[in-house]
MITI-438495 format. One line per 4 residues: number of its first residue (from 0); their letters; for each residue x, y, z of C-alpha. Coordinates in steps of 0.5 Angstrom, whole numbers, plus 500, padded with zeros to 3 digits. Each point is the difference from the previous one (the first is absolute). Layout:
! residues N
NUM) a) X,Y,Z ~ ...
! end
This chain:
! residues 199
0) mnfa) 474,495,525 ~ 506,499,504 ~ 506,504,502 ~ 507,498,501
4) eaad) 505,504,504 ~ 506,502,496 ~ 507,501,504 ~ 499,507,501
8) gaei) 492,499,502 ~ 497,502,494 ~ 493,496,499 ~ 500,496,493
12) awts) 493,498,498 ~ 500,494,497 ~ 495,494,498 ~ 500,493,498
16) egeg) 495,496,495 ~ 500,493,498 ~ 503,494,502 ~ 506,496,498
20) epll) 508,502,500 ~ 501,507,502 ~ 501,505,494 ~ 502,507,502
24) liag) 498,506,495 ~ 504,506,501 ~ 497,506,496 ~ 504,505,496
28) qata) 501,507,501 ~ 495,504,504 ~ 495,494,499 ~ 495,498,505
32) mdgw) 499,492,501 ~ 493,501,497 ~ 504,501,493 ~ 501,493,499
36) gpta) 492,499,499 ~ 499,494,495 ~ 507,498,501 ~ 499,499,507
40) ells) 493,497,499 ~ 503,495,495 ~ 506,498,504 ~ 496,499,506
44) ryyr) 497,494,497 ~ 507,496,501 ~ 503,504,505 ~ 500,503,507
48) virf) 501,507,497 ~ 502,505,505 ~ 501,507,498 ~ 501,507,503
52) dhrg) 500,508,500 ~ 507,502,500 ~ 502,505,505 ~ 497,507,499
56) igrs) 495,497,495 ~ 492,498,501 ~ 499,498,507 ~ 507,499,502
60) gkgd) 504,505,505 ~ 505,504,497 ~ 505,498,506 ~ 507,503,500
64) tgry) 499,506,495 ~ 507,500,498 ~ 503,497,494 ~ 496,495,497
68) ttrl) 504,494,497 ~ 498,494,496 ~ 504,496,505 ~ 496,503,506
72) laed) 494,498,496 ~ 502,493,500 ~ 501,500,507 ~ 493,502,501
76) avav) 498,494,495 ~ 503,496,505 ~ 496,502,506 ~ 494,499,496
80) ldaa) 502,493,499 ~ 502,499,507 ~ 493,503,502 ~ 497,495,495
84) gvdl) 503,494,504 ~ 504,498,493 ~ 507,498,500 ~ 501,499,493
88) ahvy) 497,503,494 ~ 499,501,492 ~ 502,507,499 ~ 497,504,494
92) ghsm) 502,507,500 ~ 498,505,494 ~ 504,506,498 ~ 503,503,506
96) ggrv) 497,494,504 ~ 505,496,496 ~ 505,504,503 ~ 498,499,507
100) gqwf) 499,493,498 ~ 508,500,498 ~ 502,502,507 ~ 495,495,503
104) aidy) 503,495,497 ~ 507,502,501 ~ 499,502,507 ~ 495,494,502
108) pqkv) 502,495,495 ~ 497,495,505 ~ 493,503,500 ~ 500,499,492
112) rtli) 497,494,497 ~ 500,503,493 ~ 501,507,497 ~ 496,503,495
116) laat) 502,507,497 ~ 496,504,495 ~ 501,506,496 ~ 506,502,505
120) sggr) 508,500,500 ~ 506,500,504 ~ 500,508,500 ~ 503,505,496
124) spda) 504,496,495 ~ 508,501,500 ~ 499,498,493 ~ 499,507,496
128) gmqp) 496,496,494 ~ 495,497,505 ~ 497,507,502 ~ 492,501,500
132) draa) 496,502,494 ~ 499,507,500 ~ 493,500,498 ~ 498,495,506
136) wdal) 504,503,505 ~ 496,507,498 ~ 494,496,501 ~ 501,497,507
140) vsgd) 502,507,503 ~ 494,504,497 ~ 495,496,504 ~ 495,501,494
144) vsrl) 496,493,501 ~ 499,501,492 ~ 507,500,499 ~ 501,494,505
148) eplf) 495,495,498 ~ 504,498,494 ~ 506,499,504 ~ 496,495,505
152) fdad) 495,497,496 ~ 497,497,494 ~ 495,505,497 ~ 495,494,499
156) wvrs) 501,499,508 ~ 499,507,502 ~ 493,500,496 ~ 498,494,503
160) npaa) 502,501,507 ~ 499,508,501 ~ 499,499,508 ~ 507,496,501
164) thtf) 503,505,496 ~ 498,506,504 ~ 501,497,506 ~ 508,498,498
168) fnsg) 501,507,498 ~ 496,503,506 ~ 504,498,506 ~ 498,506,504
172) asaw) 508,502,501 ~ 501,507,502 ~ 505,504,497 ~ 505,499,506
176) akar) 500,492,499 ~ 500,500,493 ~ 507,505,500 ~ 503,495,505
180) hfra) 498,494,496 ~ 503,503,494 ~ 506,501,503 ~ 501,493,503
184) sreh) 499,497,493 ~ 504,505,497 ~ 506,499,505 ~ 499,492,500
188) dawr) 507,497,498 ~ 500,492,501 ~ 505,499,494 ~ 506,497,504
192) qlss) 495,496,504 ~ 496,497,495 ~ 504,494,499 ~ 499,498,508
196) iha) 493,498,498 ~ 499,493,500 ~ 492,500,500
! end
């Protein structure tokens, strides 16, 4: 386990596995790096996979306990790449991690080789016709794993990978950290800047 120092002194836990071009994995809201499980293992056959715990999650420190934002979390991701000695990387963000990845690509374009955004958006849509599905939203905020599993994984995959599923949903995040991550994700708004991304 390695630690990068964020701008405010927070220690950000990170790890690296595999060889090849660097690939930075940015986890979703209140999800630890361990949640990448089999995905990280598979990708490390082809890339140098770098993943980290967001501030306040897993083995990372809380840092400045004021307002967490997706832009602040992008700065943490840059600190991780710097600590890993990487100037240019593929960046793959899932859910809130995709929102963090957007700021990463907007604010640090020289560090992004390619940008992969999974299950994410630019924030609350200005288009009234693009509102989240109510049942999915209720499941997301419920914290009930039995309601969350179908939103994230195929049922057959869950049956075949119970340990990985358990790890994904059990990051050890405190209620304090979950609340700050939820607010950071909810307040994300990069719609006006997305067109500046060239990755």
